[in-house]
C-alpha positions in Angstrom: -8.1 -0.3 13.8 -7.0 -3.6 12.1 -8.5 -5.5 14.9 -11.8 -3.6 14.6 -12.1 -4.3 11.1 -11.2 -7.9 11.5 -14.0 -8.2 14.3 -16.5 -6.4 11.9 -15.7 -8.8 9.2 -16.1 -11.7 11.4 -19.5 -10.5 12.6 -20.6 -9.8 9.0 -19.4 -13.3 7.9 -21.3 -15.0 10.6 -24.4 -12.9 10.4 -27.5 -14.8 9.3 -29.2 -11.6 8.2 -26.2 -10.9 5.8 -26.1 -14.6 4.6 -30.1 -14.4 3.8 -29.4 -11.0 1.8 -26.5 -12.5 -0.1 -28.6 -15.7 -1.1 -31.7 -13.5 -2.1 -29.5 -11.4 -4.3 -28.0 -14.4 -6.0 -31.2 -15.9 -6.6 -32.7 -12.7 -7.8 -29.8 -12.4 -10.3 -30.3 -16.0 -11.4 -34.0 -15.6 -11.9 -33.6 -12.5 -14.0 -31.0 -14.2 -16.1 -33.2 -17.3 -16.6 -36.3 -15.4 -17.3 -34.7 -12.9 -19.5 -33.6 -15.9 -21.7 -37.3 -17.2 -21.6 -38.7 -13.8 -22.5 -36.3 -13.5 -25.4 -37.4 -16.8 -26.7 -40.9 -16.1 -26.3 -40.5 -12.7 -28.1 -38.8 -14.8 -31.1 -41.9 -16.9 -31.3 -44.3 -14.0 -31.3 -42.1 -11.9 -33.8 -42.1 -15.0 -36.2 -46.1 -14.9 -36.0 -46.2 -11.2 -36.4 -44.1 -11.4 -39.4 -46.0 -14.1 -41.1 -49.0 -12.2 -40.5 -47.7 -8.9 -41.9 -46.3 -10.8 -44.8 -49.7 -12.4 -45.6 -51.6 -9.0 -45.1 -49.3 -7.4 -47.4 -49.4 -10.0 -50.3 -53.2 -10.3 -50.1 -53.8 -6.3 -50.0 -51.6 -5.8 -53.1 -53.2 -8.8 -55.0 -56.6 -7.7 -54.0 -56.3 -4.1 -55.4 -58.4 -4.6 -58.6 -61.0 -7.1 -56.8 -61.7 -4.6 -54.1 -62.0 -1.9 -56.6 -64.5 -3.9 -58.6 -66.1 -5.6 -55.7 -65.3 -8.9 -57.3 -66.3 -11.5 -54.7 -65.3 -14.7 -56.8 -61.7 -13.2 -57.1 -61.7 -12.5 -53.3 -62.6 -15.9 -52.9 -60.0 -17.4 -55.0 -57.2 -15.1 -53.4 -58.4 -16.1 -50.0 -58.3 -20.0 -50.7 -54.6 -19.5 -51.1 -54.3 -17.9 -47.6 -56.3 -20.6 -46.3 -53.8 -23.3 -47.3 -52.1 -22.3 -43.8 -54.1 -24.2 -41.3 -53.5 -21.5 -38.7 -55.4 -19.0 -40.7 -59.2 -19.0 -39.6 -60.7 -15.9 -40.9 -60.4 -13.3 -43.9 -62.3 -10.4 -44.4 -62.3 -7.6 -46.8 -63.8 -4.1 -46.5 -64.2 -1.2 -48.9 -62.8 2.3 -48.3 -65.9 3.0 -46.1 -65.4 0.1 -44.0 -68.4 -1.9 -45.5 -68.0 -5.5 -45.8 -67.3 -6.8 -49.3 -66.1 -10.4 -48.5 -65.4 -12.6 -45.5 -64.8 -16.3 -44.8 -64.5 -18.1 -41.8 -63.0 -21.8 -41.4 -66.3 -23.8 -40.9 -64.8 -26.2 -38.3 -63.1 -23.6 -36.3 -66.1 -21.4 -36.3 -68.2 -24.2 -34.8 -65.6 -25.1 -32.3 -65.3 -21.3 -31.3 -69.3 -20.9 -30.8 -69.6 -24.1 -28.7 -66.7 -23.0 -26.4 -67.6 -19.4 -26.3 -71.3 -19.5 -26.6 -71.2 -16.9 -29.2 -70.3 -16.9 -33.2 -67.0 -15.9 -33.9 -68.0 -12.7 -36.0 -70.3 -11.6 -33.2 -67.6 -12.2 -30.6 -65.2 -9.9 -32.4 -67.6 -7.7 -34.3 -66.6 -4.5 -32.3 -62.7 -5.1 -32.7 -63.0 -6.0 -36.2 -64.7 -2.8 -37.2 -62.7 -0.7 -34.8 -59.4 -1.8 -36.4 -60.7 -1.7 -39.9 -62.1 2.0 -39.7 -58.9 2.8 -37.8 -56.5 1.7 -40.6 -58.8 3.6 -43.1 -58.8 6.8 -41.3 -55.5 7.1 -39.0 -53.2 4.3 -39.3 -50.7 6.1 -37.1 -53.1 6.4 -34.2 -54.2 2.8 -34.6 -50.5 1.6 -34.4 -50.2 3.7 -31.2 -53.4 2.5 -29.6 -52.1 -1.1 -30.3 -48.6 -0.2 -28.6 -50.3 1.3 -25.5 -53.2 -1.2 -25.3 -54.3 -2.1 -21.8 -54.9 -5.6 -23.1 -51.1 -6.3 -23.0 -50.2 -9.5 -20.9 -47.3 -9.4 -18.7 -44.8 -10.9 -21.3 -45.8 -7.9 -23.6 -45.4 -5.2 -21.0 -41.9 -6.6 -20.2 -41.1 -6.9 -24.1 -42.3 -3.3 -24.7 -40.3 -2.0 -21.8 -37.2 -3.5 -23.1 -37.9 -2.0 -26.6 -38.5 1.6 -24.9 -35.1 1.2 -23.1 -33.1 0.4 -25.9 -34.9 3.0 -27.9 -33.8 5.5 -25.3 -30.2 4.6 -26.2 -30.6 4.3 -29.9 -33.9 5.8 -31.0 -35.1 4.4 -34.4 -35.0 6.9 -37.1 -38.4 8.6 -37.8 -40.4 7.5 -40.7 -42.8 10.0 -42.6 -44.6 7.0 -44.4 -48.1 5.7 -43.1 -48.2 2.2 -41.7 -49.9 0.1 -44.3 -49.7 -3.1 -42.3 -50.3 -3.7 -38.9 -50.4 -6.8 -36.6 -53.1 -7.0 -33.7 -52.3 -9.4 -30.8 -53.6 -7.3 -28.0 -57.3 -8.2 -28.2 -59.7 -8.5 -25.1 -62.5 -11.1 -24.4 -66.1 -10.4 -23.1 -64.9 -9.7 -19.4 -62.2 -7.1 -20.7 -59.3 -9.5 -20.0 -56.4 -10.2 -22.6 -57.7 -12.5 -25.3 -54.9 -14.7 -26.6 -56.6 -17.3 -28.8 -56.7 -15.2 -31.8 -54.5 -12.5 -33.5 -54.8 -10.8 -36.8 -52.9 -8.7 -39.4 -54.5 -6.0 -41.4 -53.5 -4.5 -44.6 -54.5 -1.3 -46.5 -55.7 -1.6 -50.1 -54.5 1.6 -51.8 -55.2 3.4 -55.0 -52.4 4.4 -57.4 -52.2 7.8 -55.4 -51.8 6.1 -52.1 -55.2 6.6 -50.9 -57.0 3.7 -49.0 -59.4 1.9 -50.9 -60.2 -1.1 -48.5 -58.7 -3.3 -45.7 -58.0 -6.9 -45.8 -57.7 -8.8 -42.4 -56.3 -12.0 -41.7 -57.0 -13.9 -38.4 -54.8 -16.6 -37.0 -55.4 -19.1 -34.5 -52.6 -19.0 -31.7 -53.1 -22.6 -30.5 -49.4 -23.6 -31.5 -48.1 -20.4 -30.6 -49.7 -20.4 -26.9 -48.5 -24.2 -26.6 -45.1 -23.1 -27.6 -45.1 -20.1 -25.1 -46.4 -22.5 -22.3 -43.5 -24.9 -23.1 -40.8 -22.0 -23.0 -42.4 -20.7 -19.6 -42.3 -24.4 -18.2 -38.9 -24.7 -19.2 -37.9 -21.4 -17.8 -39.6 -22.0 -14.6 -37.8 -25.8 -14.4 -34.3 -23.8 -15.2 -35.0 -21.3 -12.6 -35.9 -23.7 -9.8 -32.8 -26.0 -10.6 -30.4 -23.3 -10.4 -32.1 -21.3 -7.5 -32.2 -24.7 -5.6 -28.4 -25.4 -6.6 -27.6 -21.8 -5.4 -29.3 -22.7 -2.0 -27.8 -25.9 -1.5 -24.3 -24.5 -2.4 -24.8 -21.6 -0.1 -26.4 -23.5 2.7 -23.6 -26.3 2.7 -20.9 -23.6 1.8 -22.0 -21.5 4.9 -21.5 -24.8 7.2 -18.2 -25.1 6.0 -17.3 -21.4 6.4 -18.6 -21.4 9.8 -16.5 -24.7 10.5 -13.5 -22.8 9.2 -14.5 -19.6 11.3 -14.6 -21.9 14.4 -11.3 -23.5 13.6 -9.7 -20.0 12.7 -11.1 -18.7 15.9 -9.6 -21.9 17.9 -6.4 -21.3 16.2 -6.3 -17.7 17.3 -7.4 -18.8 20.8 -4.4 -21.3 20.8 -2.0 -18.6 19.6 -3.1 -16.3 22.4 -2.7 -18.9 25.0 0.7 -19.7 23.8 1.9 -16.1 23.7 0.2 -15.4 27.1 2.0 -18.1 28.7 5.4 -16.8 27.6 7.6 -15.0 30.3 9.3 -11.7 29.5 13.0 -12.0 29.9 14.1 -11.6 33.3 16.8 -9.0 34.5 19.9 -10.5 36.1 22.9 -8.7 37.3 25.7 -9.4 35.0 23.8 -11.1 32.3 21.7 -9.8 29.4 18.9 -12.0 27.9 17.1 -11.6 24.6 14.1 -13.7 23.5 12.5 -14.1 19.9 9.7 -16.2 18.8 8.0 -16.8 15.5 4.9 -18.8 15.5 4.0 -21.3 12.8 1.3 -20.8 10.1 -0.7 -23.6 11.2 0.2 -23.0 15.1 2.9 -25.2 16.5 3.2 -26.0 20.2 6.6 -24.6 20.8 6.8 -23.0 24.3 9.9 -21.8 26.5 10.2 -20.6 30.0 12.8 -18.7 31.9 13.1 -18.6 35.8 15.8 -17.5 38.3 16.8 -19.1 41.5 19.8 -18.1 43.5 21.3 -16.1 40.8 21.0 -19.0 38.2 19.0 -18.6 35.1 17.1 -21.8 34.2 15.9 -22.0 30.5 13.3 -24.6 29.3 12.2 -25.0 25.6 9.9 -27.6 24.6 8.1 -28.6 21.3 5.3 -31.0 21.7 4.7 -33.2 18.6 2.2 -32.1 16.1 0.4 -28.9 15.1 -2.9 -27.1 15.8 -5.1 -26.3 18.7 -4.3 -29.7 20.6 -0.5 -29.2 20.1 -1.0 -25.5 21.5 -2.7 -26.4 24.8 -0.5 -29.4 25.2 2.4 -26.9 25.3 0.7 -24.6 28.1 -0.1 -27.9 30.1 3.6 -28.8 29.8 4.6 -25.4 30.9 2.2 -25.3 33.9 3.9 -28.7 34.7 7.3 -27.3 34.7 6.3 -24.4 36.9 5.0 -26.7 39.4 7.9 -29.0 39.5 10.9 -28.2 41.8 14.5 -27.6 40.6 16.7 -30.7 40.7 20.3 -31.2 41.0 21.0 -31.3 37.2 19.1 -30.3 33.9 18.8 -33.9 33.2 17.0 -34.8 36.3 14.6 -32.0 35.8 14.1 -33.0 32.2 13.4 -36.8 33.0 11.0 -35.6 35.7 9.2 -33.3 33.4 8.8 -35.9 30.7 7.3 -38.4 33.2 4.8 -36.0 34.4 3.6 -34.9 31.1 3.2 -38.4 30.1 0.2 -38.5 32.5 -1.3 -35.3 31.2 -4.5 -35.2 29.1 -2.8 -33.9 26.1 0.2 -36.1 26.4 2.5 -36.8 23.5 6.1 -37.0 22.5 8.1 -33.8 23.1 11.4 -32.5 22.3 13.0 -30.9 25.1 15.9 -28.7 26.0 16.8 -27.5 29.7 19.7 -25.2 30.4 21.2 -23.6 33.5 23.6 -20.5 33.3 25.3 -19.7 36.4 26.8 -16.4 37.3 29.9 -16.2 35.3 28.5 -17.8 32.3 29.2 -21.5 33.4 26.5 -23.6 31.2 24.9 -27.0 31.8 22.2 -28.4 29.9 20.0 -31.5 28.8 18.6 -31.8 25.1 16.4 -34.4 23.7 15.3 -33.9 20.3 16.4 -29.9 20.2 19.9 -28.5 18.9 22.6 -28.3 21.7 23.0 -24.7 23.0 25.6 -22.6 21.1 28.6 -21.1 23.2 30.7 -18.3 22.2 30.4 -14.6 22.5 26.9 -15.6 23.8 25.0 -18.6 24.8 22.2 -19.4 22.2 19.5 -21.9 23.0 17.1 -22.4 20.0 14.7 -24.7 18.0 16.3 -23.6 15.0 19.0 -26.3 13.8 21.0 -23.9 11.6 21.3 -21.0 14.0 24.4 -18.9 14.0 25.2 -16.5 16.7 26.0 -12.9 15.5 27.6 -9.7 17.1 25.4 -7.4 18.9 23.1 -7.5 22.2 21.5 -10.4 23.3 18.0 -9.4 21.9 19.7 -8.6 18.5 21.2 -12.0 18.3 17.8 -13.6 19.1 16.0 -11.6 16.6 18.6 -12.4 13.9 18.2 -16.0 14.3 14.5 -16.1 14.1 14.4 -13.6 11.1 16.9 -15.7 9.2 14.9 -19.0 10.0 11.7 -17.1 8.8 13.6 -15.9 5.6 14.7 -19.5 4.7 11.4 -21.0 5.5 9.0 -18.4 4.1 6.4 -16.4 6.2 4.1 -19.2 6.3 6.8 -21.6 8.0 5.5 -24.9 9.3 7.2 -24.8 12.5 7.6 -22.2 15.5 11.0 -20.7 15.9 12.4 -20.0 19.4 15.8 -18.3 20.0 17.1 -17.3 23.4 20.5 -15.2 23.7 22.4 -15.0 26.9 25.7 -13.0 27.1 27.6 -11.0 29.7 26.4 -7.5 30.3 28.4 -4.5 29.5 
């Protein structure tokens, strides 16, 4: 089961489809975060414009109560002059309780520029919308507010902002209000083609009598040049930030994937090296009168330690070798070393066999310095050995041949002795030990 899970994880990690899906998800998250910030900043700008318009309309409707009641054009002109001090105000209109026009004023320079650009006078261009909103505030301000909120002339940013507000209202609905709206802001207008018109927005304020009945409407229209310019700046900024971070994600993931694939290939090579070494190691032979135990712990970073046991004429010959270095090259060097050992005939002494093996390995493709130990155990337990760079065999109740310098023989079977030596070495050096540990124990059977 573990191997299946590891194989599945390896396939998933190498899959280009999974990689593409992960990159798409990361980019989508980055786009959502960046554009949410841009949308927030744009909403702040529009909210500021709305609040300014509503404040102007509220002040003017209250100040104009007596002038509307008296149809005092001069007083309305004086009040409007104060509003026109703001260069974003381009039009002021005042109507009576029946929607009839009492007063209006258009900024002359803006009106001329509008007519030149749109081939239609400003008042004529917005005539229907001006009358519709004025009569709507007089007759049913709640319905007018709802119609503004549901307007099909919202742009995409307004649709997203409205969606956010509805979502938040679903978790924390605003308290209901029984008061009629006296001031409304209209920024969802349409042009002649029925498309959203973003050059103009206006605020409407209901002029009321003492009892609260509507007596007229003031309307203040604003040019949105500065607002639209600021919004475009936010959009370009959002686009630039998004492209930068999406590009950064792509670059990081593409180069990171290359590194990961190289790491996977390295890990696969290491696994192959481990398997090659383990596959080359023999099982302990069965000998009359002798018990043989073998223990082997591979290094975390793959060492090249290897051993071999062969029997000839009742004599057990043991070879343990450790090529210099770590990694795949050292591992395959050890496999090549064992193949050479198997091809070489036994010599009169372990030293002769060792010298011949070292000389032959020096000509091999993976040649490198090696630490070597060759021992022969004859019937009756007589030991002869040759060592170069590895600890000498231990003799006692059992013969111990090991790559562990601090090895100590314990009581028990040959296999138990070998296992104990390797386990003690792993405990001393940690599970991620840098070197291979080999222990071979030989003792009289019975």
